[in-house]
DODREN-377705 format. One record per residue: x, y, z of N, C-alpha, C in turn. Coordinates in nm, 2 decimals, padded with zeros to 4 digits. Example, Ala and Ser with C-alpha at 12.3 -4.5 7.8 and 13.67 -1.06 7.14 Angstrom:
# residues 2
((01.32; -00.57; 00.78); (01.23; -00.45; 00.78); (01.32; -00.33; 00.78))
((01.28; -00.22; 00.71); (01.37; -00.11; 00.71); (01.29; 00.00; 00.79))
//
This chain:
# residues 166
((-00.49; -02.00; 34.07); (-00.56; -02.10; 34.15); (-00.69; -02.05; 34.21))
((-00.68; -01.92; 34.25); (-00.80; -01.86; 34.31); (-00.91; -01.84; 34.20))
((-00.87; -01.81; 34.08); (-00.96; -01.79; 33.97); (-01.03; -01.92; 33.93))
((-00.96; -02.03; 33.94); (-01.02; -02.16; 33.91); (-01.13; -02.19; 34.01))
((-01.11; -02.16; 34.13); (-01.21; -02.19; 34.24); (-01.33; -02.10; 34.21))
((-01.31; -01.98; 34.18); (-01.42; -01.88; 34.15); (-01.50; -01.93; 34.03))
((-01.42; -01.97; 33.92); (-01.49; -02.01; 33.80); (-01.57; -02.14; 33.82))
((-01.51; -02.23; 33.90); (-01.58; -02.36; 33.94); (-01.71; -02.33; 34.02))
((-01.70; -02.24; 34.11); (-01.82; -02.20; 34.19); (-01.93; -02.14; 34.10))
((-01.88; -02.05; 34.01); (-01.98; -01.99; 33.92); (-02.05; -02.10; 33.83))
((-01.97; -02.20; 33.78); (-02.03; -02.31; 33.70); (-02.13; -02.39; 33.78))
((-02.10; -02.41; 33.91); (-02.19; -02.49; 34.00); (-02.32; -02.41; 34.02))
((-02.31; -02.28; 34.04); (-02.43; -02.20; 34.06); (-02.51; -02.20; 33.93))
((-02.45; -02.18; 33.82); (-02.52; -02.18; 33.69); (-02.58; -02.31; 33.67))
((-02.51; -02.42; 33.70); (-02.57; -02.55; 33.68); (-02.70; -02.57; 33.77))
((-02.69; -02.53; 33.89); (-02.80; -02.54; 33.98); (-02.92; -02.45; 33.93))
((-02.89; -02.34; 33.88); (-03.00; -02.25; 33.83); (-03.06; -02.31; 33.71))
((-02.98; -02.37; 33.62); (-03.04; -02.43; 33.50); (-03.12; -02.55; 33.54))
((-03.07; -02.63; 33.63); (-03.15; -02.75; 33.68); (-03.28; -02.70; 33.74))
((-03.28; -02.59; 33.82); (-03.40; -02.54; 33.88); (-03.50; -02.50; 33.77))
((-03.45; -02.42; 33.67); (-03.54; -02.37; 33.57); (-03.60; -02.48; 33.49))
((-03.52; -02.58; 33.45); (-03.57; -02.69; 33.37); (-03.67; -02.77; 33.45))
((-03.65; -02.79; 33.58); (-03.74; -02.86; 33.66); (-03.88; -02.79; 33.67))
((-03.87; -02.66; 33.69); (-03.99; -02.57; 33.69); (-04.07; -02.58; 33.56))
((-04.00; -02.58; 33.45); (-04.06; -02.58; 33.32); (-04.14; -02.72; 33.30))
((-04.07; -02.83; 33.34); (-04.13; -02.96; 33.33); (-04.25; -02.97; 33.42))
((-04.23; -02.92; 33.54); (-04.34; -02.93; 33.64); (-04.47; -02.85; 33.59))
((-04.44; -02.73; 33.54); (-04.56; -02.65; 33.50); (-04.62; -02.71; 33.37))
((-04.55; -02.77; 33.28); (-04.60; -02.82; 33.16); (-04.66; -02.96; 33.18))
((-04.63; -03.03; 33.28); (-04.68; -03.17; 33.30); (-04.83; -03.17; 33.32))
((-04.88; -03.07; 33.39); (-05.03; -03.07; 33.41); (-05.10; -03.03; 33.28))
((-05.04; -02.95; 33.20); (-05.10; -02.91; 33.07); (-05.10; -03.03; 32.97))
((-04.99; -03.11; 32.97); (-04.98; -03.23; 32.89); (-05.08; -03.33; 32.93))
((-05.09; -03.35; 33.07); (-05.19; -03.44; 33.12); (-05.33; -03.40; 33.07))
((-05.37; -03.28; 33.09); (-05.50; -03.23; 33.04); (-05.52; -03.24; 32.89))
((-05.41; -03.23; 32.82); (-05.42; -03.25; 32.67); (-05.45; -03.40; 32.64))
((-05.39; -03.49; 32.71); (-05.42; -03.63; 32.70); (-05.57; -03.66; 32.73))
((-05.62; -03.60; 32.84); (-05.76; -03.62; 32.88); (-05.85; -03.56; 32.77))
((-05.81; -03.44; 32.72); (-05.89; -03.38; 32.62); (-05.90; -03.47; 32.49))
((-05.79; -03.52; 32.45); (-05.79; -03.61; 32.34); (-05.88; -03.73; 32.35))
((-05.87; -03.79; 32.47); (-05.96; -03.90; 32.50); (-06.11; -03.86; 32.51))
((-06.13; -03.75; 32.57); (-06.27; -03.70; 32.58); (-06.33; -03.67; 32.44))
((-06.25; -03.60; 32.36); (-06.31; -03.56; 32.23); (-06.32; -03.67; 32.13))
((-06.24; -03.77; 32.15); (-06.24; -03.89; 32.06); (-06.38; -03.96; 32.07))
((-06.45; -03.95; 32.18); (-06.58; -04.01; 32.20); (-06.68; -03.95; 32.09))
((-06.67; -03.81; 32.08); (-06.76; -03.75; 31.98); (-06.71; -03.77; 31.84))
((-06.58; -03.76; 31.82); (-06.53; -03.77; 31.68); (-06.55; -03.91; 31.62))
((-06.55; -04.01; 31.70); (-06.56; -04.15; 31.65); (-06.70; -04.21; 31.66))
((-06.79; -04.14; 31.71); (-06.93; -04.20; 31.72); (-07.00; -04.19; 31.58))
((-07.09; -04.27; 31.56); (-07.17; -04.27; 31.44); (-07.25; -04.14; 31.43))
((-07.25; -04.09; 31.31); (-07.33; -03.96; 31.29); (-07.46; -03.99; 31.23))
((-07.56; -03.90; 31.24); (-07.69; -03.92; 31.19); (-07.68; -03.93; 31.03))
((-07.78; -04.00; 30.98); (-07.79; -04.01; 30.83); (-07.81; -03.87; 30.77))
((-07.76; -03.86; 30.65); (-07.78; -03.74; 30.57); (-07.70; -03.62; 30.64))
((-07.59; -03.65; 30.71); (-07.51; -03.55; 30.77); (-07.36; -03.59; 30.74))
((-07.28; -03.48; 30.74); (-07.13; -03.51; 30.73); (-07.07; -03.41; 30.83))
((-06.96; -03.46; 30.88); (-06.88; -03.37; 30.97); (-06.78; -03.29; 30.88))
((-06.79; -03.16; 30.90); (-06.70; -03.08; 30.82); (-06.59; -03.01; 30.90))
((-06.61; -03.00; 31.03); (-06.50; -02.95; 31.11); (-06.50; -03.02; 31.25))
((-06.39; -03.03; 31.31); (-06.37; -03.08; 31.45); (-06.29; -02.98; 31.53))
((-06.33; -02.96; 31.65); (-06.25; -02.87; 31.74); (-06.25; -02.93; 31.88))
((-06.15; -02.90; 31.96); (-06.14; -02.94; 32.10); (-06.08; -02.83; 32.18))
((-06.13; -02.80; 32.30); (-06.08; -02.69; 32.38); (-06.06; -02.74; 32.52))
((-05.96; -02.69; 32.59); (-05.93; -02.71; 32.73); (-05.89; -02.58; 32.79))
((-05.94; -02.56; 32.91); (-05.90; -02.44; 32.98); (-06.02; -02.38; 33.06))
((-06.02; -02.26; 33.09); (-06.14; -02.20; 33.15); (-06.22; -02.14; 33.04))
((-06.32; -02.22; 33.00); (-06.40; -02.19; 32.89); (-06.52; -02.09; 32.92))
((-06.56; -02.09; 33.04); (-06.67; -01.99; 33.07); (-06.65; -01.95; 33.22))
((-06.71; -01.84; 33.25); (-06.71; -01.79; 33.39); (-06.57; -01.73; 33.44))
((-06.57; -01.71; 33.56); (-06.45; -01.65; 33.62); (-06.38; -01.75; 33.72))
((-06.26; -01.71; 33.76); (-06.20; -01.80; 33.86); (-06.11; -01.90; 33.79))
((-06.07; -02.00; 33.87); (-05.99; -02.11; 33.83); (-06.07; -02.24; 33.81))
((-06.04; -02.31; 33.71); (-06.10; -02.44; 33.68); (-06.08; -02.49; 33.54))
((-06.07; -02.62; 33.52); (-06.05; -02.67; 33.39); (-06.18; -02.73; 33.33))
((-06.21; -02.69; 33.21); (-06.32; -02.73; 33.14); (-06.27; -02.80; 33.01))
((-06.35; -02.90; 32.97); (-06.31; -02.97; 32.84); (-06.43; -02.97; 32.75))
((-06.41; -02.94; 32.62); (-06.52; -02.94; 32.52); (-06.47; -03.00; 32.39))
((-06.55; -03.07; 32.33); (-06.53; -03.12; 32.19); (-06.64; -03.08; 32.11))
((-06.61; -03.03; 31.99); (-06.71; -02.97; 31.90); (-06.70; -03.03; 31.76))
((-06.81; -03.07; 31.70); (-06.81; -03.10; 31.56); (-06.91; -03.01; 31.49))
((-06.88; -02.98; 31.37); (-06.97; -02.90; 31.29); (-07.03; -02.99; 31.18))
((-07.16; -03.01; 31.19); (-07.23; -03.10; 31.10); (-07.29; -03.02; 30.98))
((-07.29; -03.07; 30.87); (-07.36; -03.02; 30.75); (-07.47; -03.11; 30.72))
((-07.60; -03.06; 30.72); (-07.71; -03.14; 30.69); (-07.80; -03.08; 30.59))
((-07.89; -03.16; 30.54); (-07.99; -03.11; 30.44); (-08.10; -03.03; 30.52))
((-08.19; -02.97; 30.46); (-08.29; -02.89; 30.53); (-08.40; -02.97; 30.59))
((-08.40; -03.10; 30.56); (-08.50; -03.19; 30.62); (-08.46; -03.23; 30.76))
((-08.34; -03.23; 30.79); (-08.29; -03.26; 30.93); (-08.31; -03.14; 31.02))
((-08.38; -03.16; 31.13); (-08.41; -03.05; 31.22); (-08.31; -03.06; 31.34))
((-08.30; -02.94; 31.41); (-08.22; -02.93; 31.53); (-08.26; -03.03; 31.63))
((-08.39; -03.05; 31.64); (-08.45; -03.14; 31.74); (-08.40; -03.29; 31.71))
((-08.40; -03.32; 31.59); (-08.36; -03.46; 31.55); (-08.21; -03.48; 31.59))
((-08.13; -03.38; 31.56); (-07.99; -03.39; 31.59); (-07.97; -03.39; 31.75))
((-08.04; -03.31; 31.82); (-08.04; -03.32; 31.97); (-08.08; -03.45; 32.02))
((-08.19; -03.51; 31.97); (-08.23; -03.64; 32.01); (-08.13; -03.75; 31.98))
((-08.07; -03.74; 31.87); (-07.97; -03.84; 31.83); (-07.85; -03.84; 31.93))
((-07.80; -03.72; 31.95); (-07.68; -03.72; 32.03); (-07.71; -03.73; 32.18))
((-07.83; -03.70; 32.22); (-07.87; -03.72; 32.36); (-07.89; -03.87; 32.39))
((-07.91; -03.95; 32.29); (-07.93; -04.09; 32.31); (-07.80; -04.16; 32.33))
((-07.69; -04.09; 32.30); (-07.56; -04.15; 32.31); (-07.50; -04.13; 32.45))
((-07.42; -04.22; 32.50); (-07.35; -04.20; 32.63); (-07.21; -04.16; 32.62))
((-07.18; -04.04; 32.67); (-07.05; -03.99; 32.67); (-06.99; -03.99; 32.81))
((-06.87; -04.04; 32.83); (-06.80; -04.05; 32.96); (-06.75; -03.91; 33.00))
((-06.75; -03.88; 33.12); (-06.69; -03.75; 33.17); (-06.54; -03.75; 33.14))
((-06.48; -03.64; 33.13); (-06.34; -03.62; 33.10); (-06.26; -03.69; 33.21))
((-06.29; -03.66; 33.34); (-06.20; -03.71; 33.45); (-06.29; -03.78; 33.55))
((-06.38; -03.72; 33.61); (-06.45; -03.77; 33.73); (-06.58; -03.84; 33.69))
((-06.61; -03.95; 33.75); (-06.73; -04.02; 33.73); (-06.85; -03.95; 33.78))
((-06.83; -03.86; 33.88); (-06.95; -03.79; 33.93); (-07.00; -03.67; 33.84))
((-06.92; -03.64; 33.74); (-06.96; -03.53; 33.65); (-07.06; -03.58; 33.55))
((-07.13; -03.49; 33.49); (-07.23; -03.52; 33.39); (-07.18; -03.44; 33.26))
((-07.18; -03.51; 33.15); (-07.14; -03.45; 33.02); (-07.26; -03.38; 32.97))
((-07.24; -03.25; 32.94); (-07.35; -03.17; 32.88); (-07.34; -03.19; 32.73))
((-07.46; -03.21; 32.66); (-07.46; -03.22; 32.52); (-07.54; -03.10; 32.47))
((-07.48; -03.02; 32.38); (-07.55; -02.90; 32.33); (-07.54; -02.91; 32.18))
((-07.66; -02.88; 32.12); (-07.67; -02.86; 31.97); (-07.71; -02.72; 31.94))
((-07.64; -02.66; 31.85); (-07.67; -02.52; 31.82); (-07.67; -02.50; 31.67))
((-07.77; -02.43; 31.62); (-07.77; -02.39; 31.48); (-07.66; -02.29; 31.45))
((-07.59; -02.31; 31.34); (-07.48; -02.22; 31.32); (-07.50; -02.15; 31.19))
((-07.50; -02.02; 31.19); (-07.52; -01.94; 31.07); (-07.40; -01.84; 31.04))
((-07.31; -01.83; 31.13); (-07.19; -01.75; 31.12); (-07.07; -01.82; 31.17))
((-06.95; -01.78; 31.12); (-06.83; -01.85; 31.16); (-06.79; -01.84; 31.31))
((-06.82; -01.72; 31.37); (-06.79; -01.71; 31.52); (-06.89; -01.79; 31.60))
((-06.83; -01.87; 31.68); (-06.92; -01.96; 31.76); (-06.90; -01.93; 31.91))
((-07.00; -01.89; 31.97); (-07.01; -01.87; 32.12); (-07.14; -01.92; 32.17))
((-07.13; -02.00; 32.27); (-07.25; -02.05; 32.34); (-07.23; -02.03; 32.49))
((-07.33; -02.09; 32.57); (-07.32; -02.07; 32.71); (-07.20; -02.14; 32.78))
((-07.14; -02.23; 32.71); (-07.02; -02.30; 32.77); (-06.89; -02.26; 32.71))
((-06.89; -02.20; 32.59); (-06.76; -02.16; 32.53); (-06.77; -02.01; 32.51))
((-06.71; -01.94; 32.61); (-06.72; -01.79; 32.61); (-06.58; -01.73; 32.61))
((-06.49; -01.78; 32.70); (-06.36; -01.72; 32.72); (-06.26; -01.75; 32.61))
((-06.27; -01.86; 32.53); (-06.18; -01.89; 32.43); (-06.25; -01.88; 32.29))
((-06.21; -01.79; 32.21); (-06.28; -01.78; 32.08); (-06.27; -01.90; 31.99))
((-06.38; -01.93; 31.93); (-06.38; -02.04; 31.83); (-06.44; -01.99; 31.70))
((-06.37; -02.01; 31.59); (-06.42; -01.97; 31.46); (-06.42; -02.08; 31.37))
((-06.54; -02.11; 31.31); (-06.55; -02.22; 31.21); (-06.49; -02.16; 31.08))
((-06.41; -02.25; 31.01); (-06.35; -02.20; 30.89); (-06.43; -02.22; 30.76))
((-06.52; -02.33; 30.76); (-06.58; -02.36; 30.64); (-06.73; -02.33; 30.64))
((-06.77; -02.25; 30.73); (-06.92; -02.22; 30.74); (-06.97; -02.13; 30.63))
((-07.09; -02.15; 30.60); (-07.16; -02.06; 30.50); (-07.11; -02.06; 30.36))
((-07.04; -02.16; 30.32); (-06.99; -02.17; 30.19); (-07.10; -02.23; 30.09))
((-07.19; -02.30; 30.15); (-07.29; -02.36; 30.06); (-07.43; -02.33; 30.12))
((-07.51; -02.25; 30.06); (-07.64; -02.22; 30.11); (-07.75; -02.33; 30.09))
((-07.71; -02.44; 30.03); (-07.80; -02.55; 30.01); (-07.81; -02.64; 30.13))
((-07.73; -02.61; 30.23); (-07.73; -02.69; 30.35); (-07.75; -02.61; 30.48))
((-07.78; -02.67; 30.59); (-07.78; -02.60; 30.72); (-07.67; -02.67; 30.80))
((-07.63; -02.59; 30.91); (-07.51; -02.64; 30.99); (-07.55; -02.64; 31.13))
((-07.51; -02.74; 31.20); (-07.53; -02.76; 31.34); (-07.39; -02.79; 31.41))
((-07.37; -02.72; 31.52); (-07.26; -02.75; 31.61); (-07.30; -02.84; 31.72))
((-07.23; -02.95; 31.73); (-07.26; -03.04; 31.84); (-07.14; -03.03; 31.94))
((-07.18; -03.00; 32.07); (-07.07; -02.98; 32.17); (-07.10; -03.08; 32.28))
((-06.99; -03.15; 32.32); (-07.00; -03.22; 32.45); (-06.90; -03.14; 32.54))
((-06.95; -03.12; 32.66); (-06.88; -03.03; 32.76); (-06.88; -03.10; 32.89))
((-06.76; -03.09; 32.96); (-06.75; -03.14; 33.09); (-06.65; -03.04; 33.16))
((-06.69; -02.99; 33.27); (-06.61; -02.89; 33.34); (-06.62; -02.88; 33.49))
((-06.54; -02.79; 33.54); (-06.54; -02.77; 33.68); (-06.43; -02.84; 33.76))
((-06.33; -02.89; 33.69); (-06.22; -02.96; 33.75); (-06.12; -02.86; 33.80))
((-06.04; -02.91; 33.90); (-05.93; -02.83; 33.96); (-05.84; -02.78; 33.85))
((-05.79; -02.65; 33.86); (-05.70; -02.60; 33.76); (-05.56; -02.66; 33.77))
((-05.52; -02.69; 33.89); (-05.38; -02.73; 33.91); (-05.29; -02.63; 33.86))
((-05.19; -02.67; 33.79); (-05.09; -02.58; 33.73); (-05.10; -02.56; 33.58))
((-05.22; -02.59; 33.53); (-05.25; -02.56; 33.39); (-05.29; -02.42; 33.37))
((-05.20; -02.34; 33.31); (-05.22; -02.20; 33.30); (-05.34; -02.16; 33.22))
((-05.38; -02.25; 33.13); (-05.50; -02.22; 33.05); (-05.63; -02.21; 33.13))
((-05.62; -02.27; 33.25); (-05.74; -02.28; 33.34); (-05.75; -02.17; 33.44))
((-05.67; -02.07; 33.43); (-05.67; -01.96; 33.53); (-05.71; -01.83; 33.47))
//
């Protein structure tokens, strides 16, 4: 009889511990899932907008976390890699994307930064994407074209419990 009470007590303690751990896992992942939904919505703006003539999108990337700097904070970035002919200049690509309106990831008070960079190597680092490495897979396969990375960036949001932002 005494063994049954002890066994029952142990089962109750184990059940409470399992419930606590599962609740903790859900709580910690909820903010990450929420930020992933925000990132999908934010990046969709760039992925689905009309592209300049004589260009094609050859890669798409999206990043969420602490992309540059130190401390805590959540940044969002969507990147497309464009393949263009040599007649299309960086300035033309910049002017084209600067004329479009991109909504901030979360807050209406934020301004979306639009960056266009010439890309000549697979490793991509710019002023906004430093802490998370990004490597283009299809770059430099065809020397008859030039490549531009178009980045929309919005950052400085509270990290919450998203571990990628710490």
